VOGU-3710 file (C-alpha; in Angstrom, 3 decimals, decimal comma):
1> mtaetvwchg> -15,718/-3,782/12,978  -12,997/-2,362/15,317  -10,305/-4,939/15,323  -9,539/-5,681/19,121  -6,147/-4,492/20,304  -3,298/-7,079/19,540  0,074/-7,494/22,206  3,507/-9,302/21,689  6,218/-8,629/23,641  4,926/-6,496/25,539
11> qpvgpigfce> 3,670/-4,081/22,642  0,399/-3,245/20,939  0,824/-4,775/17,546  0,285/-1,849/14,652  -2,299/-1,707/11,862  -0,137/-3,876/9,848  -0,657/-6,539/11,577  3,254/-7,967/12,672  5,114/-7,532/16,019  7,994/-5,383/15,556
21> vcghrrvpae> 9,951/-7,545/17,718  9,981/-10,792/16,669  8,293/-9,830/12,773  5,232/-12,949/13,501  2,120/-12,159/12,484  -0,411/-11,274/15,395  -3,758/-10,716/14,815  -7,429/-11,742/16,294  -8,992/-14,901/14,998  -11,206/-13,096/12,997
31> rpaagpggsg> -10,133/-10,727/10,471  -11,685/-8,357/8,857  -13,085/-9,600/5,453  -12,390/-7,123/2,155  -16,171/-5,684/1,058  -16,876/-6,002/-2,212  -15,809/-2,867/-3,040  -12,224/-3,668/-2,412  -11,909/-2,422/1,366  -10,778/-3,732/4,442
41> pamestrrsv> -6,723/-3,481/5,571  -5,231/-6,459/3,339  -6,538/-4,877/0,267  -5,956/-1,236/1,296  -2,464/-2,196/1,539  -2,199/-3,839/-1,557  -3,492/-0,853/-3,465  -0,315/1,407/-1,540  2,014/-1,238/-2,624  1,094/-1,258/-6,300
51> efwggdadfq> 0,742/2,761/-6,467  3,855/3,776/-4,535  6,367/0,806/-4,710  5,859/-1,737/-8,212  4,090/0,744/-10,628  4,600/1,605/-14,118  6,977/4,085/-13,916  9,303/2,408/-11,963  9,220/-0,202/-14,253  9,619/2,215/-17,077
61> slpaievpdp> 13,053/3,692/-15,434  15,057/-0,007/-16,025  16,794/-0,948/-19,231  15,047/-2,315/-21,596  16,165/-5,982/-22,389  15,547/-8,487/-24,937  12,770/-11,122/-24,327  13,993/-14,393/-25,952  11,501/-16,014/-28,074  10,340/-18,787/-25,336
71> eklvlaepvy> 10,629/-21,831/-27,782  14,118/-21,171/-28,242  14,440/-22,121/-24,379  13,189/-25,313/-24,608  16,339/-27,720/-23,704  17,423/-30,247/-26,049  18,504/-32,855/-23,383  17,167/-31,969/-20,022  19,241/-32,704/-17,150  18,292/-32,071/-13,709
81> perlrfcggc> 21,413/-30,586/-11,210  23,035/-33,036/-9,051  23,626/-30,726/-6,458  19,482/-30,880/-6,379  19,057/-34,326/-6,259  18,009/-35,467/-2,816  15,642/-38,749/-1,686  12,241/-37,375/-1,065  11,676/-39,389/1,891  14,942/-38,916/3,981
91> gapvgrayag> 16,556/-36,451/2,530  19,985/-37,894/1,643  21,715/-37,088/-1,614  20,765/-39,518/-4,122  21,372/-40,062/-7,951  25,264/-38,463/-7,651  28,034/-39,865/-9,223  30,280/-41,709/-7,143  33,788/-43,352/-7,632  34,215/-43,028/-11,324
101> qpafaegfce> 30,640/-44,008/-11,943  28,155/-41,771/-13,660  25,376/-40,346/-11,880  21,811/-41,702/-13,016  18,753/-39,907/-13,136  16,255/-42,550/-11,208  16,646/-45,875/-9,134  16,088/-46,250/-5,429  17,348/-44,394/-2,502  20,631/-46,227/-0,584
111> ncglpfsflp> 19,339/-45,023/2,740  15,314/-45,523/2,641  14,792/-47,891/-0,145  12,363/-45,171/-1,959  12,296/-44,991/-5,702  13,505/-41,870/-7,068  13,167/-40,369/-10,399  14,635/-36,620/-11,712  13,427/-37,326/-15,259  11,070/-35,218/-17,202
121> kltrgerigd> 7,244/-36,832/-17,203  6,118/-34,940/-19,989  7,213/-35,013/-23,740  6,975/-32,719/-26,570  3,724/-32,819/-28,461  1,900/-34,509/-25,156  -1,500/-32,704/-24,650  -2,820/-32,864/-21,180  -6,163/-31,487/-19,863  -7,265/-31,661/-23,320
131> rydvlgcfah> -5,752/-28,046/-24,014  -2,202/-27,589/-23,218  0,064/-29,138/-25,692  3,612/-29,702/-24,367  6,436/-28,265/-26,536  9,060/-29,300/-23,487  11,177/-28,337/-20,504  12,797/-25,167/-20,310  13,726/-24,620/-16,541  13,553/-26,511/-13,091
141> gglgwiylat> 12,416/-25,016/-9,890  13,017/-26,506/-6,398  10,484/-29,390/-6,557  10,772/-30,579/-10,374  10,539/-29,474/-14,016  8,891/-26,347/-15,296  7,654/-26,667/-19,254  6,666/-24,683/-22,041  3,216/-25,249/-23,596  0,768/-23,932/-25,477
151> dtalggqhvv> -2,858/-23,318/-25,040  -5,161/-24,640/-27,696  -8,226/-22,778/-26,208  -6,358/-19,495/-26,368  -5,014/-19,195/-29,922  -1,981/-21,155/-28,871  -0,778/-18,768/-26,567  2,212/-19,594/-24,329  1,771/-20,896/-20,742  3,846/-22,742/-18,206
161> lkgvinsgna> 2,984/-25,985/-16,937  5,019/-26,841/-13,565  4,813/-30,745/-12,201  6,457/-32,145/-8,769  9,430/-34,389/-9,288  9,195/-37,542/-7,240  5,540/-37,066/-6,905  5,058/-40,282/-4,276  7,131/-38,414/-2,002  4,399/-37,067/0,657
171> vrralarver> 6,127/-33,743/1,219  6,637/-32,328/-2,022  3,208/-33,301/-3,229  2,345/-31,353/-0,058  4,165/-28,261/-0,799  2,790/-28,591/-4,341  -0,480/-28,416/-2,887  0,373/-25,367/-1,203  1,876/-23,836/-3,697  -1,835/-24,754/-6,220
181> dvlvrldhpn> -3,777/-23,528/-3,116  -1,774/-20,236/-2,709  -1,721/-18,781/-6,282  -5,182/-19,985/-6,985  -5,959/-17,090/-4,497  -3,166/-14,335/-5,299  -3,819/-11,418/-7,527  -0,966/-8,752/-7,285  1,069/-7,548/-10,523  4,160/-8,497/-8,853
191> ivritdfveh> 3,694/-12,131/-8,838  3,425/-14,780/-11,370  -0,467/-15,784/-11,785  -2,009/-19,195/-11,965  -4,690/-19,572/-14,454  -5,654/-23,380/-14,383  -4,421/-26,491/-12,927  -4,846/-29,729/-14,372  -4,406/-33,622/-13,572  -2,537/-36,020/-16,258
201> gaepdtylvm> -1,140/-39,604/-15,856  -2,734/-43,332/-14,952  -1,312/-42,219/-11,392  -2,784/-39,040/-12,000  0,065/-36,019/-11,006  -1,135/-32,851/-10,521  0,403/-29,711/-12,936  -0,135/-26,176/-12,540  -1,168/-23,955/-15,401  0,750/-20,506/-15,067
211> eyvggrslrd> 1,309/-17,258/-17,287  4,380/-17,205/-19,450  6,292/-14,482/-18,402  8,249/-13,254/-21,097  11,529/-12,270/-19,606  14,804/-13,055/-18,017  15,023/-13,955/-14,517  17,635/-11,501/-12,512  20,095/-14,761/-12,362  20,130/-14,448/-15,804
221> llrdgppprv> 21,004/-10,952/-16,076  24,066/-11,385/-13,426  25,434/-14,102/-15,700  25,060/-12,396/-18,829  24,319/-8,711/-18,203  23,322/-5,979/-18,900  24,664/-5,151/-15,423  22,130/-2,874/-13,445  22,920/0,309/-12,116  22,805/1,299/-8,287
231> ehvvvygrai> 19,195/2,761/-8,894  17,775/-0,596/-10,578  18,970/-2,496/-7,966  16,153/-0,675/-5,769  13,585/-0,803/-8,400  13,883/-4,785/-8,242  14,013/-4,376/-4,513  10,716/-2,372/-4,552  8,866/-4,637/-6,739  10,423/-7,792/-4,908
241> laaldylhge> 8,988/-6,210/-1,736  5,484/-4,933/-2,912  5,168/-8,554/-3,954  6,046/-9,689/0,088  4,471/-6,919/1,507  1,059/-8,676/-0,169  1,804/-12,196/0,704  2,730/-11,497/4,291  -0,764/-9,170/4,218  -2,546/-12,593/3,233
251> gllycdmspa> -0,880/-14,549/5,832  1,947/-16,186/3,700  5,692/-16,515/3,925  7,744/-16,743/0,466  10,592/-18,760/2,013  12,848/-18,841/-1,011  13,619/-15,638/-2,361  16,648/-15,226/-4,760  18,012/-13,542/-8,199  16,549/-16,780/-9,713
261> nvihgdkrvk> 12,705/-16,271/-8,530  12,509/-13,155/-9,793  11,592/-12,417/-13,561  12,414/-9,021/-15,197  9,407/-9,493/-17,841  8,549/-7,284/-20,798  5,945/-5,433/-18,827  6,748/-5,733/-15,069  8,837/-7,716/-12,734  7,321/-10,563/-11,521
271> vidlgaarsi> 8,109/-12,947/-8,181  7,804/-16,685/-9,749  8,090/-20,022/-8,294  5,725/-19,876/-4,757  6,518/-23,568/-4,019  7,742/-22,997/-0,483  5,258/-20,714/0,503  3,672/-21,449/3,613  1,484/-19,903/6,379  3,145/-16,926/8,927
281> ddpagasvgt> 1,379/-18,977/11,490  3,193/-22,437/10,701  6,810/-21,418/10,352  8,140/-24,964/11,085  8,807/-27,849/8,514  10,844/-28,783/5,593  12,442/-25,873/4,012  13,518/-25,812/0,344  15,133/-22,059/0,345  18,092/-21,212/-1,672
291> egfqapahei> 21,765/-21,468/0,117  23,387/-17,925/0,503  20,098/-16,147/0,843  18,277/-18,014/3,481  18,364/-16,557/6,845  21,143/-18,315/8,803  20,161/-22,354/10,029  20,292/-20,968/13,789  18,099/-18,016/13,247  15,581/-20,637/11,564
301> arhgltvrsd> 16,222/-23,260/14,672  15,191/-20,489/16,963  12,636/-18,554/15,347  11,311/-20,631/12,549  10,695/-18,952/9,187  9,615/-15,343/9,818  8,798/-12,196/8,139  12,063/-11,060/9,199  13,891/-14,492/7,478  11,879/-13,747/4,159
311> lhavgrtlqv> 13,233/-9,886/4,166  17,146/-11,260/4,649  16,808/-13,374/1,321  15,732/-10,184/0,090  18,949/-7,967/1,451  21,193/-10,911/-0,124  19,394/-10,708/-2,982  19,916/-7,102/-3,639  23,474/-7,332/-2,442  24,246/-9,789/-5,171
321> lleaasedpg> 22,686/-7,580/-7,656  24,616/-4,519/-6,000  27,887/-5,919/-6,274  27,462/-6,920/-9,756  26,163/-3,187/-10,725  28,066/-1,328/-13,252  30,363/1,494/-12,677  29,451/4,919/-13,930  31,041/8,421/-14,627  28,675/9,687/-12,124
331> qdgvagglds> 29,120/7,272/-9,428  31,316/9,563/-7,272  28,409/12,003/-7,405  25,690/9,667/-5,870  28,412/8,077/-2,815  26,475/9,265/-0,481  23,104/7,137/-1,958  25,139/4,373/-2,472  26,350/4,150/1,069  22,813/4,838/2,116
341> lnrvlerava> 21,897/1,965/-0,081  24,289/0,104/1,608  23,400/0,410/5,070  19,537/-0,622/3,900  21,008/-4,218/2,655  22,722/-4,194/5,836  20,035/-4,140/7,935  18,029/-6,451/6,057  20,616/-9,041/7,009  21,583/-7,983/9,842
351> pferrfataa> 20,955/-10,614/13,372  17,253/-11,159/13,836  16,191/-8,312/16,379  18,142/-5,674/14,181  16,515/-6,600/11,208  13,847/-4,692/9,182  10,520/-6,023/10,857  8,103/-5,778/8,083  8,383/-5,484/4,105  6,472/-2,304/4,474
361> emaeqldgvr> 9,582/-0,781/6,589  11,966/-1,674/4,069  10,504/-0,497/1,296  9,814/2,725/2,820  13,711/2,971/3,533  14,475/1,810/0,317  12,131/4,695/-1,858  14,251/6,939/0,611  17,598/6,012/-0,816  16,003/6,135/-4,762
371> reilslrder> 14,916/9,490/-3,841  18,480/10,337/-2,752  20,387/8,621/-5,583  17,940/10,351/-7,868  17,980/13,981/-6,683  21,866/13,336/-6,855  22,232/12,253/-10,211  19,788/15,118/-11,341  20,088/17,383/-8,874  16,161/17,794/-8,775
381> prpvpsalfe> 14,599/17,767/-5,096  12,135/14,949/-4,497  10,949/16,210/-0,914  8,962/13,612/0,994  7,814/14,210/4,333  9,429/12,214/7,169  7,396/9,588/9,222  10,380/9,868/12,168  11,000/13,735/12,190  9,412/16,701/12,370
391> dtaellddgl> 11,349/19,843/10,964  12,817/22,453/13,111  12,184/26,285/12,333  15,960/26,596/13,751  18,551/27,254/10,686  21,800/25,154/11,767  23,931/28,855/11,238  25,863/31,406/13,671  25,338/34,374/12,056  26,356/33,855/8,161
401> gavpgldhwl> 22,757/34,728/7,476  22,623/37,521/9,687  23,015/41,295/9,521  25,780/41,790/11,975  24,584/43,824/15,160  26,529/47,055/15,905  29,157/44,498/18,111  30,820/44,397/14,374  32,381/47,819/14,489  32,488/48,477/18,052
411> tgdhaggrla> 34,965/45,460/19,073  37,760/46,389/16,407  38,107/43,708/14,306  35,906/44,856/11,588  37,696/46,260/8,620  39,268/43,793/6,058  38,795/41,153/8,875  37,998/37,619/7,530  34,458/36,157/7,018  33,135/33,896/10,087
421> lglpgaagga> 31,480/31,223/8,063  28,957/31,053/10,472  29,377/26,900/12,157  27,848/26,442/15,373  29,302/25,432/18,109  28,338/21,809/18,617  26,521/22,592/22,100  24,598/25,702/19,809  24,041/23,113/17,099  22,146/20,804/19,104
431> grlpiprvap> 19,303/22,447/19,667  18,406/23,145/16,232  18,990/19,418/14,543  15,389/18,053/13,670  13,573/15,879/16,782  11,948/12,909/16,651  7,889/12,218/15,975  6,308/11,700/19,434  5,405/8,239/19,598  1,393/8,094/18,988
441> ddpaaafiaa> 1,081/5,250/21,831  3,123/7,030/24,247  0,836/8,364/27,182  1,717/11,724/27,351  1,377/12,257/23,234  -1,758/13,957/23,438  -0,147/16,027/26,049  2,846/17,026/24,189  0,539/17,704/20,986  -1,507/20,821/23,221
451> agapgphrwl> 1,089/21,700/25,329  3,314/24,681/24,100  6,309/26,909/26,040  8,022/29,726/24,698  11,387/28,636/25,955  13,046/25,435/27,504  13,049/27,051/30,888  8,637/27,045/30,377  8,501/23,953/28,591  10,373/22,618/31,137
461> gklamfgers> 7,496/23,390/33,597  4,914/22,272/31,112  6,287/18,465/30,970  6,254/18,409/34,734  2,778/18,916/34,824  2,097/15,685/33,341  2,884/13,882/36,353  2,825/10,467/34,966  6,286/8,625/33,794  6,779/8,597/29,888
471> veiafaetra> 9,232/7,992/27,593  8,444/10,968/25,820  8,242/13,159/28,342  11,638/12,102/29,160  12,990/12,556/26,156  11,494/16,360/25,844  12,919/16,890/29,163  16,649/15,780/27,301  16,491/18,095/24,574  15,227/21,090/26,964
481> qvalgepgaa> 18,538/20,571/29,236  20,196/20,469/26,243  19,076/23,774/24,916  19,915/25,421/28,432  23,340/23,839/28,335  22,648/21,755/30,650  24,531/18,545/30,005  24,438/16,643/33,247  20,457/17,389/33,826  19,960/16,435/30,135
491> ahalaaaeel> 22,096/12,721/30,932  19,839/12,495/34,000  16,756/12,648/31,709  17,687/10,358/29,071  18,571/7,737/31,850  14,988/8,104/33,053  13,718/7,226/29,434  15,972/4,039/29,101  15,054/3,206/32,017  11,263/2,972/30,983
501> lgpeaardwr> 12,553/1,197/27,493  13,875/-1,454/29,539  15,900/-4,034/27,534  14,434/-2,268/24,205  16,926/0,799/25,037  19,984/-0,585/23,162  17,744/-0,642/20,315  15,786/1,947/20,196  16,797/4,604/17,525  15,246/7,654/19,623
511> aawhhgllal> 17,504/6,316/22,224  20,606/6,966/20,270  19,494/10,015/18,842  19,404/11,455/22,255  22,714/10,260/23,370  24,038/12,144/19,985  22,425/15,308/21,545  23,549/14,761/24,591  27,255/14,282/23,137  27,197/17,609/21,278
521> argnaeeaaa> 25,932/19,376/24,325  29,126/18,198/25,885  31,404/18,953/23,125  32,185/15,681/22,006  31,469/15,709/18,052  33,288/12,337/17,588  30,658/10,369/20,391  27,615/12,778/18,643  28,499/11,453/15,334  28,737/7,598/16,378
531> afdrvhrswp> 25,405/7,823/17,989  23,955/9,453/14,723  25,447/6,809/13,089  23,327/4,413/14,704  20,179/6,166/13,952  21,414/5,893/10,195  21,842/2,317/10,222  18,747/1,660/11,496  17,142/4,430/8,712  19,294/4,984/6,041
541> geiapklalg> 16,524/6,182/4,231  16,023/9,518/6,457  17,554/12,696/6,137  17,741/13,875/9,537  20,595/11,606/10,507  22,701/12,378/7,231  22,287/16,039/8,246  23,410/15,724/11,762  26,285/13,661/10,616  27,311/16,355/8,200
551> fcaelrgetg> 27,269/18,919/11,194  29,032/16,468/13,157  32,074/16,314/10,322  31,686/19,710/9,916  32,726/20,016/13,637  35,577/17,354/13,488  37,032/19,652/10,286  36,023/16,479/8,062  35,114/19,248/5,185  34,651/16,373/2,281
561> laercyrsvw> 32,677/13,879/4,592  30,736/17,009/5,519  30,221/17,718/1,713  28,878/14,492/1,153  26,494/14,284/3,685  24,883/17,794/3,137  24,767/17,441/-0,918  22,597/14,185/-0,123  20,060/16,211/2,452  19,999/19,239/-0,015
571> hrdhaqvsaa> 19,620/18,109/-3,408  16,596/15,729/-1,787  14,966/17,981/-0,499  15,094/22,170/-0,735  13,375/22,667/2,432  16,605/21,657/4,403  18,111/25,201/4,181  20,167/24,029/6,935  21,837/21,664/4,598  22,242/24,469/2,177
581> fglarchlrs> 24,287/26,705/4,449  26,364/23,493/5,847  27,407/22,797/2,149  28,172/26,604/1,076  30,615/26,427/4,425  32,155/23,769/2,652  32,043/25,720/-0,794  33,822/28,258/0,800  36,539/26,370/2,594  36,980/24,508/-1,124
591> rgrdaavall> 35,346/25,892/-3,976  35,294/29,338/-3,292  32,546/32,117/-3,075  31,181/31,499/-6,394  29,937/28,226/-5,749  28,993/29,030/-2,198  26,506/31,816/-3,575  25,059/29,485/-6,642  24,066/26,913/-3,915  22,013/29,556/-1,895
601> davppisrhy> 20,489/31,378/-4,468  18,811/27,983/-5,162  16,573/28,356/-1,893  13,313/28,686/-2,524  11,422/31,785/-2,236  8,826/29,972/-0,210  11,299/28,762/2,424  11,473/30,688/5,727  15,463/30,977/5,336  15,104/32,469/2,087
611> daariatvri> 16,019/35,976/3,534  18,779/34,534/5,473  20,395/32,900/2,416  20,217/36,163/0,640  21,989/37,879/2,999  24,603/35,526/3,261  24,764/36,033/-0,495  25,479/39,462/0,203  28,142/39,021/2,713  29,793/36,216/1,113
621> raarlpsgpp> 30,365/38,441/-2,105  31,452/41,188/0,308  33,435/39,051/2,426  37,645/38,538/2,279  38,160/35,014/2,438  41,265/32,327/2,535  41,199/32,763/-1,008  41,697/36,449/-0,742  40,008/39,887/-1,015  36,575/40,381/-3,346
631> sgddladaar> 37,081/41,091/-6,708  35,158/44,373/-8,273  32,461/42,047/-9,982  31,913/40,515/-6,321  31,333/43,970/-4,640  29,746/45,063/-7,736  27,478/41,974/-7,144  26,996/42,474/-3,301  25,884/45,870/-4,365  23,112/44,650/-6,711
641> rlpelyldre> 21,738/42,151/-4,413  21,771/44,507/-1,471  18,699/46,704/-2,112  16,800/43,937/-3,163  16,707/42,265/0,781  13,535/42,697/2,653  15,384/44,527/5,674  13,922/46,981/8,476  16,195/50,434/7,858  18,568/49,847/10,593
651> akdrlealvr> 19,532/46,436/9,330  19,892/48,020/5,737  22,322/50,525/7,282  24,444/47,689/9,189  24,587/46,069/6,146  25,273/49,089/3,855  28,053/49,798/6,123  29,354/46,281/6,296  29,511/46,172/2,136  31,148/49,902/1,873
661> eaalagldgr> 33,597/49,227/4,532  34,709/45,792/2,535  35,124/48,021/-0,887  37,423/50,145/0,778  39,590/47,676/2,370  39,763/45,809/-1,127  39,912/48,696/-3,300  43,527/48,536/-3,913  43,804/51,164/-6,005  41,079/49,403/-8,805
671> egwdggellg> 38,608/52,540/-9,616  36,304/53,393/-12,513  33,772/50,283/-12,131  30,622/50,665/-11,723  29,282/50,324/-7,999  25,726/51,054/-8,549  24,368/53,481/-6,120  25,195/51,576/-2,911  29,481/52,376/-3,919  29,422/54,705/-6,705
681> ervterglrt> 28,275/54,782/-10,637  32,157/55,062/-10,839  33,756/53,715/-7,910  36,795/55,638/-6,433  38,486/56,065/-2,988  37,246/59,203/-2,477  33,526/58,145/-3,007  33,784/55,036/-0,509  34,839/57,108/2,274  32,407/59,238/1,496
691> llerslrrla> 29,812/56,939/1,846  30,936/55,021/4,310  31,542/58,346/6,472  28,122/58,619/5,883  26,761/54,844/7,005  28,932/54,826/10,064  27,567/58,667/11,347  23,823/57,004/10,751  24,730/53,770/12,850  26,048/55,992/15,649
701> erardrdehg> 22,684/58,034/15,552  21,609/54,107/16,952  24,333/53,683/19,445  22,855/52,568/23,002  25,570/54,423/25,104  27,596/57,414/24,751  30,468/55,236/24,586  29,378/53,410/21,538  28,474/56,813/20,239  32,088/58,109/20,399
711> vlvdlansvr> 33,462/54,704/19,230  31,091/55,098/15,909  32,067/58,875/15,484  35,922/58,269/15,558  35,451/55,545/12,968  33,614/57,736/11,066  36,293/60,564/11,386  38,755/57,865/10,588  37,203/57,210/6,960  36,303/60,813/5,786
721> prtrr> 38,223/62,028/2,900  40,747/64,496/3,475  40,348/67,890/3,079  42,458/69,917/0,877  43,927/72,629/1,842
//
């Protein structure tokens, strides 16, 4: 059946069923049920979660941990912590030490008179349900003691029994019933599985029977080690989000995420203790979350418990893990990825409106960060198409990857001049950055996809044909005016887009991106960086904002920051050749020509910018840099590379002239080395002059007018060898 469109906060709710503004589930009353073959929205979402977020390959990347013998975990003298002792009726603290008097584990609440008991109800050797033999208490949860037992029907296999302290308390009984009912119907590899429930005692208490997850909680790992590495934090986060994404898809909130409720097991990371879970449609009621991990009290008072409050707890859990992460020798090399990870977690715990709206949204950004960190470590690309940005065919370069035109020899600054590194100006670079994808629900989406134009002038004319108000039309007009160098008109178009967005404009990342482009069009790299940084904070796992931030840093002369941004982009995706050129420019300023050439050599042959990268290596080898002129080996390498380039005859003549000119200027008495066919098998000054004269006369044949021809012939005459008399 086709689901009806659901609206919330004036926006259509997407296929995942959650409002992007408030995070609440908004679905029709009749949800499509999963079919016999496992189809349906919820089932499809679960498959994606398991495959991409919590698979075995991810788990295998975690360090192996020692799984303790479960029977050695049984407590000899179990004592329920005083800080967790509260009356089940009025919520007042009970059973606490006071005025020198010891704490007591059972009694009556002084506030309301309700009896309480924090003593275990089951003892070693006791059998419940005619099947489970109790071994003793080995932990406590938010609602009561957790017991280890053996299943006599399965050959003594260990299981976990979970009961309720103060079972006479109606609230706690209700929460226990929720956990039972929730766990019975859940089936996800990252969530602890319930196998049975039994009743026991004169006034029967219900005990959940759950699988025993052999391993250690993240709380134990934080306390006893080993400390995680940065990428391990991401793997834990992805597993947790896989579990929560599944729960949210089932219409449930978890409500009590903390390191204590995540187990690094012997086969998988598992979320345990669902006693605080509740329906998304019923966010009010008693909260048993963990202090320091729950969303702020003022947020819960205003919005109740929501998907976003769950994500806040995930963010805090991962922040605590990251704070404990071990330092390693390669930490500096992954600094860019670490910055991205911190920004993901900052957004997870940001104020309600800025926070991620769904677990899938947060997981996607974590996934991008993980690829960034791993690629920075091993320099192996892990490309994935962006869901937010389209790649642009434009290269963020201003001539380094191109063969110079005739003007190079006509301006008088050709021989021995330093290499122009090819950094585009701010306005020129703005039009070469990636473009945000068109929102599919925009009324002009189909029109923009179908339309096309050869340039910004014609494109503006096409956009005017739409005839309706559209955010995406206004954004497209902004980019076209930026490309035309008209910042005033671009600002007017952007203001129109923000007017249509209304109050959401201040939080809309697309508006921030276009503010960055507009600032570049005005030549203000500082303001542009601030705008692109807002986009990066919203989507830390995306490549495009880091490319833009690298460009802005380079414009401001911050080579170290630019290099870090470009490295993150390039190592993650070798299709991002703009980052390779940016990184090469940084290397030319700091590390020298060998590092720059090695980087550009890594541009894959299938790239549309492969030829530009190969041309750039020849120019770099032959150029005079701040560090000095090229060596004989540099020039020999340029001479070897040039014949391999795919160039037309005219471009090849110009590049040959450039290299021969550089070789003559940097000869400095160093003769006799092998320059091949381009420079001579035995390089001499006389031979170079003869070859360069020949090149310049070929250029003169292509002069555009008599004056240019005269200049080039004069140059040829000026370098020709002297005739002996």
